[in-house]
C-alpha positions in Angstrom: 189.0 54.7 46.2 186.4 53.1 43.9 187.1 49.3 43.1 187.9 48.5 39.5 185.4 47.0 37.1 187.0 43.6 37.6 186.7 43.8 41.4 183.0 44.8 41.3 182.2 42.1 38.8 181.1 44.5 36.1 182.7 43.2 33.0 181.9 44.3 29.4 180.7 42.0 26.7 183.4 40.4 24.7 181.8 41.9 21.6 182.3 45.5 22.7 185.6 47.4 22.7 186.3 49.5 25.7 189.2 50.2 28.2 189.0 46.8 29.8 189.7 44.7 26.6 192.1 47.0 24.7 195.7 45.7 24.6 198.1 47.9 26.4 201.0 49.3 24.1 203.8 47.5 25.9 202.3 44.1 25.6 203.2 41.8 22.7 200.8 41.2 19.7 200.4 37.5 20.6 199.4 37.4 24.2 197.9 34.6 26.2 194.2 34.1 26.4 192.3 36.6 28.7 191.6 35.3 32.0 188.0 36.7 31.6 187.3 33.9 29.1 187.5 31.1 31.5 184.2 29.8 33.0 185.6 30.2 36.5 185.9 33.8 36.1 182.4 34.3 34.4 180.6 32.4 37.2 180.6 35.3 39.8 179.2 37.8 37.3 176.3 35.5 36.3 175.4 34.9 39.9 175.4 38.7 40.6 173.3 39.3 37.5 170.7 36.6 38.6 170.5 38.0 42.1 170.0 41.5 40.8 167.2 40.3 38.5 165.4 38.5 41.4 165.7 41.6 43.5 164.1 43.9 40.7 161.3 41.4 40.3 160.7 41.4 44.1 160.6 45.1 44.2 158.2 45.4 41.3 155.8 42.8 43.0 156.0 44.8 46.2 155.3 48.2 44.6 152.4 46.6 42.7 150.7 45.2 45.9 151.4 48.5 47.8 149.8 50.6 44.9 146.8 48.2 44.9 146.3 48.6 48.6 146.8 52.4 48.4 144.1 52.6 45.7 141.6 50.6 47.7 142.1 52.8 50.8 141.5 55.9 48.6 138.3 54.4 47.4 137.1 53.8 50.9 137.9 57.1 52.7 138.6 60.7 52.0 141.7 62.5 53.3 141.3 65.4 55.7 142.8 68.8 54.9 142.2 71.2 57.8 143.8 74.1 56.2 143.1 76.6 53.4 145.8 76.2 50.9 145.6 79.2 48.6 147.6 80.6 45.8 147.7 84.3 46.2 149.6 87.1 44.6 151.6 89.7 46.0 151.7 93.3 44.9 154.3 92.4 42.1 152.0 89.8 40.7 154.2 87.0 41.8 152.2 83.9 43.1 153.0 82.5 46.3 151.2 79.6 48.6 149.8 80.1 51.9 148.0 77.8 54.4 145.4 79.1 56.7 144.6 76.7 59.4 141.0 75.7 59.3 140.1 73.1 61.9 141.6 70.5 64.1 141.2 66.7 63.7 139.5 64.7 66.5 142.9 63.9 68.1 143.4 67.7 68.7 146.4 67.7 66.4 146.4 69.6 63.1 147.2 67.4 60.1 147.8 68.7 56.7 147.8 66.0 53.9 147.4 66.2 50.2 144.4 64.4 48.7 145.2 62.9 45.4 142.8 60.6 43.5 144.1 57.6 41.8 144.7 57.4 38.1 141.7 55.1 37.7 139.4 57.7 39.5 140.7 60.5 37.3 140.1 58.3 34.2 136.6 57.6 35.4 135.9 61.3 35.8 137.0 62.1 32.2 134.4 64.1 30.1 134.3 64.7 26.3 132.3 67.4 24.7 132.6 68.3 21.0 131.7 71.9 21.7 133.9 72.9 24.7 136.6 70.4 24.7 136.9 70.0 28.5 139.7 67.7 29.5 139.5 65.1 32.1 138.8 66.2 35.7 142.0 66.8 37.4 142.8 67.4 41.0 142.3 71.1 41.7 145.5 73.0 42.8 143.7 74.8 45.7 141.6 72.6 47.9 140.0 72.3 51.3 138.7 68.9 51.8 137.2 67.6 55.2 137.3 64.1 56.4 134.2 62.2 55.5 132.8 58.9 56.3 132.8 56.0 53.8 130.4 56.8 51.0 127.8 54.2 50.3 127.4 53.4 46.6 124.3 55.0 45.0 122.0 54.1 42.2 122.9 55.5 38.8 120.9 56.5 35.9 122.1 54.8 32.8 120.1 57.2 30.4 122.7 59.4 28.6 122.3 63.1 28.0 123.6 63.4 24.6 124.1 67.2 24.4 126.0 69.1 25.6 127.4 66.5 27.9 129.0 63.4 26.6 130.9 60.9 28.7 133.3 58.1 28.3 131.9 54.5 28.5 132.2 53.0 31.9 131.2 56.2 33.9 128.2 54.2 35.2 130.3 52.0 37.3 132.5 54.7 38.7 129.9 57.4 39.6 129.3 56.0 43.2 128.2 59.4 44.5 125.1 59.6 42.1 122.1 60.2 44.5 118.6 59.0 43.8 115.8 61.5 43.6 113.9 61.8 46.8 110.9 63.8 48.1 112.8 65.6 50.8 111.1 68.8 51.8 114.3 70.8 51.6 116.2 71.3 48.3 119.7 71.1 47.0 120.9 74.5 45.9 123.2 75.4 43.0 124.2 79.0 42.9 125.7 79.9 39.4 127.2 83.2 40.3 128.8 85.1 37.2 130.8 88.2 37.1 130.3 91.5 35.3 127.0 90.5 33.5 124.4 93.0 32.6 120.8 92.1 32.2 121.3 92.4 28.4 123.9 89.5 28.3 121.0 87.1 28.3 120.0 85.7 25.1 116.3 85.7 26.0 116.8 89.6 26.3 119.5 90.3 23.7 119.0 88.0 20.5 122.6 88.6 19.6 124.0 86.6 22.5 123.9 82.9 22.4 122.9 81.5 25.8 120.6 78.5 25.0 120.9 76.8 28.3 120.0 80.0 30.4 117.1 80.7 28.0 115.9 77.0 28.7 116.5 77.6 32.5 114.2 80.8 32.2 111.5 78.7 30.5 111.6 76.1 33.2 111.8 78.7 35.9 111.3 82.5 36.1 113.2 85.6 34.9 113.5 88.6 37.2 113.5 91.6 34.8 114.1 94.3 37.5 116.8 92.4 39.6 119.4 94.8 40.8 122.5 94.9 43.1 122.7 97.3 46.1 126.4 98.0 45.4 127.9 97.6 41.9 131.4 96.3 42.8 132.7 92.9 43.1 133.7 92.3 46.7 130.9 94.5 48.2 128.2 92.8 46.2 129.5 89.3 46.9 129.6 90.2 50.7 126.1 91.3 50.3 125.1 88.0 48.7 126.3 85.8 51.7 125.5 88.1 54.5 122.1 89.3 53.4 123.0 92.9 54.3 124.0 96.0 52.4 127.5 97.4 52.3 127.0 99.9 55.1 126.2 97.0 57.4 128.6 94.3 56.6 131.3 96.9 56.2 133.3 95.1 53.5 134.2 98.5 52.0 137.5 97.5 50.6 139.0 94.3 49.2 139.7 91.8 52.0 138.0 93.9 54.7 137.6 91.5 57.7 135.1 93.4 59.6 132.6 90.6 59.9 135.1 88.5 61.4 136.6 91.0 63.9 133.2 92.8 64.8 130.7 90.0 64.7 128.1 91.5 66.8 126.1 93.2 63.9 126.7 90.5 61.3 127.9 87.3 63.0 129.8 85.3 60.4 128.5 82.0 62.1 124.9 83.1 61.1 125.6 84.2 57.4 124.7 82.0 54.5 127.5 79.6 54.3 127.9 78.6 58.1 124.2 78.5 58.3 123.9 76.0 55.5 126.6 73.9 57.3 124.6 73.8 60.5 121.5 72.8 58.6 123.3 69.7 57.6 124.3 70.7 54.1 127.5 69.7 52.3 128.9 72.8 50.7 131.1 73.3 47.7 132.5 76.6 46.5 134.3 77.0 43.2 136.0 80.0 41.5 135.9 83.7 42.7 135.3 84.7 46.2 137.1 88.0 46.6 136.6 88.5 50.3 138.4 88.0 53.5 138.6 84.3 54.5 137.3 83.0 57.9 139.9 82.7 60.5 140.7 79.4 62.3 138.0 80.0 65.0 135.3 80.5 62.5 133.3 77.8 60.3 135.1 77.4 57.0 133.6 79.0 53.9 132.7 75.5 52.6 133.6 71.8 52.8 135.2 71.5 49.3 136.8 74.8 48.2 138.8 75.6 45.0 139.4 79.4 44.6 141.0 81.0 41.6 140.2 84.1 39.7 141.9 87.4 38.3 143.1 85.7 34.9 141.3 84.1 32.0 144.0 81.4 31.8 145.3 79.4 34.8 148.0 76.8 35.0 146.9 73.4 36.4 148.8 70.1 36.1 151.4 71.8 34.0 148.8 72.9 31.4 147.3 76.3 30.6 143.5 76.1 31.1 140.8 78.6 30.6 139.1 79.7 33.8 135.6 78.9 32.6 136.9 75.4 31.6 138.1 74.9 35.0 134.9 76.2 36.6 133.0 73.4 34.6 135.6 70.8 35.4 135.4 71.5 39.1 131.7 71.8 39.3 131.2 68.3 37.7 134.0 66.9 40.0 132.3 68.1 43.0 128.9 66.7 41.9 130.5 63.2 41.0 133.1 62.7 43.6 133.0 65.2 46.5 129.4 65.6 47.8 128.6 62.6 50.2 125.9 60.3 49.8 122.5 60.9 51.3 123.2 64.5 52.2 121.8 67.6 50.9 124.3 69.9 49.2 125.0 73.5 48.3 127.2 74.2 45.4 128.4 77.7 44.5 130.1 78.0 41.1 131.4 81.5 41.0 132.5 82.2 37.4 135.2 84.8 36.6 133.7 85.4 33.3 132.9 87.8 31.8 135.2 90.1 34.0 137.9 91.8 31.9 141.6 91.7 32.5 142.1 95.4 33.2 145.9 95.2 33.4 146.2 93.5 29.9 146.3 95.4 26.6 143.3 96.0 24.5 143.5 92.7 22.5 143.5 90.6 25.8 140.8 92.5 27.9 138.4 89.5 27.1 140.0 86.1 26.3 137.9 83.3 25.2 138.5 79.6 24.4 139.2 78.3 20.9 136.0 76.6 20.3 133.9 79.9 20.4 136.2 81.7 18.2 133.8 81.4 15.2 130.7 82.8 17.1 129.8 86.4 16.3 132.5 86.5 13.7 130.1 87.8 11.0 127.8 89.6 13.4 127.9 93.3 13.8 127.1 94.1 17.5 124.7 97.3 17.9 126.2 100.2 19.5 124.3 101.3 22.7 122.2 104.5 22.2 124.3 106.4 24.8 127.7 105.3 23.6 128.3 108.7 22.2 130.5 111.8 22.8 127.4 113.7 23.8 126.4 111.1 26.3 129.9 111.5 27.9 129.7 115.4 28.0 126.3 115.0 29.8 128.0 113.4 32.6 128.6 115.5 35.8 131.3 118.1 35.6 133.7 116.1 37.9 133.8 113.3 35.4 137.3 113.9 33.6 139.6 111.8 31.5 141.2 110.8 34.9 137.9 108.9 35.8 138.8 105.2 35.9 135.8 104.1 34.1 136.6 106.6 31.3 140.2 105.1 31.1 138.9 101.6 30.8 136.5 102.8 28.0 139.6 104.1 26.1 141.1 100.7 26.3 138.1 98.7 25.1 135.6 100.8 23.3 137.2 104.1 22.1 136.8 103.2 18.3 134.1 101.3 16.5 136.7 98.6 15.8 137.7 98.3 19.5 134.0 98.1 20.4 133.2 95.3 18.1 136.3 93.3 19.1 135.6 93.7 22.9 131.9 92.9 22.6 132.5 89.8 20.5 135.3 88.4 22.7 133.1 89.2 25.8 130.0 87.5 24.4 132.1 84.4 23.5 133.0 84.2 27.1 129.4 84.6 28.1 128.3 81.7 25.7 131.1 79.5 27.4 129.6 80.2 30.7 126.3 79.1 29.3 127.9 75.9 28.1 129.1 75.1 31.7 125.6 75.8 32.9 124.2 73.2 30.4 126.8 70.6 31.6 125.9 71.1 35.3 122.1 70.7 34.5 122.8 67.6 32.6 124.8 66.1 35.5 121.9 66.9 37.9 119.5 65.0 35.6 122.0 62.1 35.3 122.2 61.9 39.1 118.5 62.1 39.5 118.6 65.1 41.8 117.4 67.5 39.1 113.9 67.7 40.4 115.2 68.2 44.0 117.5 71.0 43.3 117.0 74.9 43.2 119.2 76.5 40.6 119.9 80.2 40.7 121.9 82.2 38.0 122.7 85.7 38.7 125.9 87.9 39.0 127.7 90.3 41.3 127.2 93.5 39.3 126.5 94.9 35.8 129.0 96.7 33.7 129.2 99.7 31.2 129.9 98.6 27.6 130.6 102.1 26.3 127.4 103.7 27.6 127.7 107.2 28.8 131.4 107.0 27.5 132.3 104.5 30.3 133.4 101.0 31.0 132.9 98.8 34.1 130.5 99.6 37.0 130.1 101.4 40.2 127.5 104.1 39.3 123.8 103.7 39.7 122.8 103.7 36.0 120.9 100.8 34.6 123.9 99.1 32.8 125.7 99.0 36.1 123.0 97.8 38.6 120.6 95.8 36.7 121.6 92.3 36.5 120.3 88.8 35.4 118.4 86.6 37.9 116.8 83.3 36.9 115.5 80.9 39.5 114.6 77.4 38.6 112.8 75.9 41.6 111.0 72.4 41.8 108.4 73.9 44.1 107.4 76.6 41.5 103.8 75.9 40.0 104.0 74.8 36.4 101.7 77.7 35.4 104.4 80.0 36.6 107.1 78.4 34.5 108.5 80.9 31.9 107.0 84.0 33.3 108.9 87.2 33.6 108.6 88.9 37.1 108.6 92.8 37.3 109.3 93.3 40.9 112.4 94.7 42.5 114.5 91.7 43.6 117.9 92.7 45.0 121.3 91.0 45.7 120.4 91.3 49.4 117.6 88.8 48.8 119.8 85.9 47.8 120.8 84.7 51.3 117.3 84.6 52.8 116.0 82.9 49.5 118.7 80.0 49.7 118.2 79.6 53.4 114.3 79.4 53.1 114.7 76.6 50.3 116.9 74.7 53.0 114.2 75.1 55.5 116.2 77.5 57.6 114.9 80.8 59.0 116.9 83.8 58.0 118.6 85.6 61.1 117.1 88.8 62.0 120.0 90.9 60.9 119.4 89.9 57.2 117.8 92.7 55.4 116.6 91.0 52.3 113.4 88.7 51.6 112.6 85.3 50.2 112.2 85.6 46.5 110.2 82.5 46.3 107.3 84.4 47.9 106.8 85.9 44.4 106.1 82.4 42.8 104.8 80.1 45.5 101.5 80.2 47.1 99.9 83.6 47.5 102.4 85.0 45.0 99.9 87.8 44.0 99.6 89.1 47.5 103.3 88.9 48.0 104.0 91.0 44.8 101.5 93.7 46.1 103.5 94.0 49.4 106.8 93.9 47.7 109.3 96.8 47.8 108.8 99.6 45.2 112.1 101.3 45.5 115.4 100.8 47.3 118.5 102.7 48.4 121.8 102.2 46.3 125.4 102.9 47.5 128.9 102.8 46.2 131.2 104.0 48.9 134.5 103.1 50.5 134.3 105.8 53.3 131.9 107.0 56.0 128.4 105.7 55.3 127.1 109.1 56.2 128.9 111.3 53.7 131.7 109.2 52.1 134.5 111.0 53.9 137.6 108.9 53.4 136.5 107.7 50.0 139.0 108.0 47.1 139.5 111.3 45.2 136.2 111.8 43.3 138.2 112.5 40.0 139.1 108.8 40.2 135.9 106.8 41.1 133.5 109.1 43.0 131.2 107.8 45.6 127.5 107.8 45.0 124.3 107.3 46.8 120.9 106.8 44.9 117.3 106.3 45.4 116.1 103.9 42.7 112.5 103.6 41.7 110.7 102.1 38.6 110.0 105.4 36.9 112.6 107.6 38.3 116.0 107.9 40.0 117.8 110.3 42.3 121.6 110.5 42.4 123.6 111.9 45.2 127.3 112.4 44.8 128.3 113.2 48.4 131.9 114.2 47.9 130.8 117.1 45.7 127.2 117.4 47.1 125.9 117.1 43.4 122.3 116.0 42.8 120.6 114.5 39.6 117.3 113.4 38.7 116.2 111.1 35.9 112.8 110.5 34.7 112.8 106.8 33.5 109.4 106.8 32.0 110.4 109.5 29.4 114.1 108.8 29.4 114.8 105.2 30.1 118.4 105.4 28.9 119.2 108.2 31.6 120.5 110.7 29.0 118.8 113.8 30.6 119.3 115.1 34.1 116.2 117.0 34.5 117.2 118.7 37.8 120.2 120.4 36.5 118.3 121.3 33.3 115.2 122.9 34.9 115.6 123.2 38.6 112.6 125.5 39.3 110.3 123.3 37.3 111.4 120.0 38.9 111.7 121.3 42.4 108.5 119.6 43.9 109.8 116.2 42.5 113.2 116.9 43.9 111.9 117.5 47.4 109.8 114.3 47.4 112.7 112.2 46.2 115.0 113.7 48.7 112.6 112.8 51.5 112.2 109.3 50.3 116.0 108.8 49.7 116.7 110.0 53.2 114.2 107.6 54.7 115.5 104.5 52.7 119.2 105.6 53.3 118.7 105.6 57.1 116.8 102.2 57.2 119.3 100.5 54.8 122.5 101.8 56.6 121.1 100.9 60.0 120.3 97.4 59.3 116.6 97.6 58.8 114.8 95.4 56.3 115.0 96.8 52.8 
């Protein structure tokens, strides 16, 4: 039974009316004075309140001292998280968390802890920008952070970059990870890896699009006009990027295929790009979209600081709904300011989700941009592609029906002129937002005095149809699908090469060898690509003469030989191709259908000259068949391409 208020010493104030000071009905009106009014009765209550006040004050002092010690400890060391903590989605779209064990600590016991920065660190990491409205840097929801040694303070550059990056006062004192410019032979590397960008999504190519920072990057570096992917689909192309091999070799045929982890004889994971950079002494950060199987516990992790998220244009973080590109920029600056250790070369990958569409969303939400770009392109009429016609769709092979996935997505985005204008404007706004983040990263590199020691690469995983040939998205060997941006800004590049446009075939398979060479690492023998820097460093002219003149392209999820096991051709048919500068040969293996396009006279690939005039073009067909077979065998067997 609980004690009464009187027994506990909890008495109400005399000025308040409650159950303790009301007169019972049976008592007379004139009663004796209440015992609670006597000093002897009030003394225990006063003593109790005094003791309670002292206890509360002591507790506050203790918590303040504890918090100060905790903050000091946080500033000295980093917390080890030897697991992947990822937020995934099940087939019903419901999110769930999973932890994948990464490594063991030095005492052979696996420890999982949560790394949270203090409020002071978060405030010091705030950024303000009048254009993009990035909020303060917050702790990413999905992280892999290794234990690191105490970071020595580094010199800062007090010169402020006014646009597009503006920072709060006081950042000079808190950016203790800023690194002085050095003359190291090997370079830091920043890979800016966008999603679903065609070559014409660059402002220096298409004057409609606003990409001022990428334009400036091309003027300080080099634009590669004929850069292509060897497989135009997200996960296959991304696996090609970090393995330096074609799809038939790395065998990431379907999403989350783990061939390189279970059959590591032909393409050992430990010798691919990210583990190789780790062995070379680089600190690695990876942000955004990955879209491949993760390394197992026995393999070297993907990176040292990882924050993976994609599939939606808006993400929840810290109880707020944030745009994915906004988060990409926030996390990139956070890594550069707070995560990369002092006096250590770094390799940062920022894998944007923009401008990938949200296929499952209704038409109005296929492309969702941020509010600050809403005014862009509002009064601009986006030119309709030459091949965005009903006739161009009818010219596609006979097995392209309304059941084709690319055609279905076209109907959701570009079916009417109004839908085309809406989709293109919203997509271009997302592209401009990516460009804004590129500018922020460049400014941060300058502010940290590592700009002149850093190679910066901007490219993408694949192109995309924007209504051309009556299609949307990618997969096929047409120019819109395989030709993608590539800009390289390299401190080693001679000044007279700045701003030039290269016309050689550079490929997605070249990215890993190029990055490894910038780190002073020799590419392993299984990598099939080449170091693109050969085209702008010493003896560039001779390198260009010896460069590839054509390549083999593949989109296939079945047998590398004939695509057996691939999906129904009425859905997304498999296709192989020989790509040359003046001509293309398509082979659709599931239906054994061939096409030839004369790019010199038909740069938009409107007229299949083989099926129009077979006898007239037979010599050309035979020659292209022979070259196609030669390159296909070399590419799929792991030989250099």
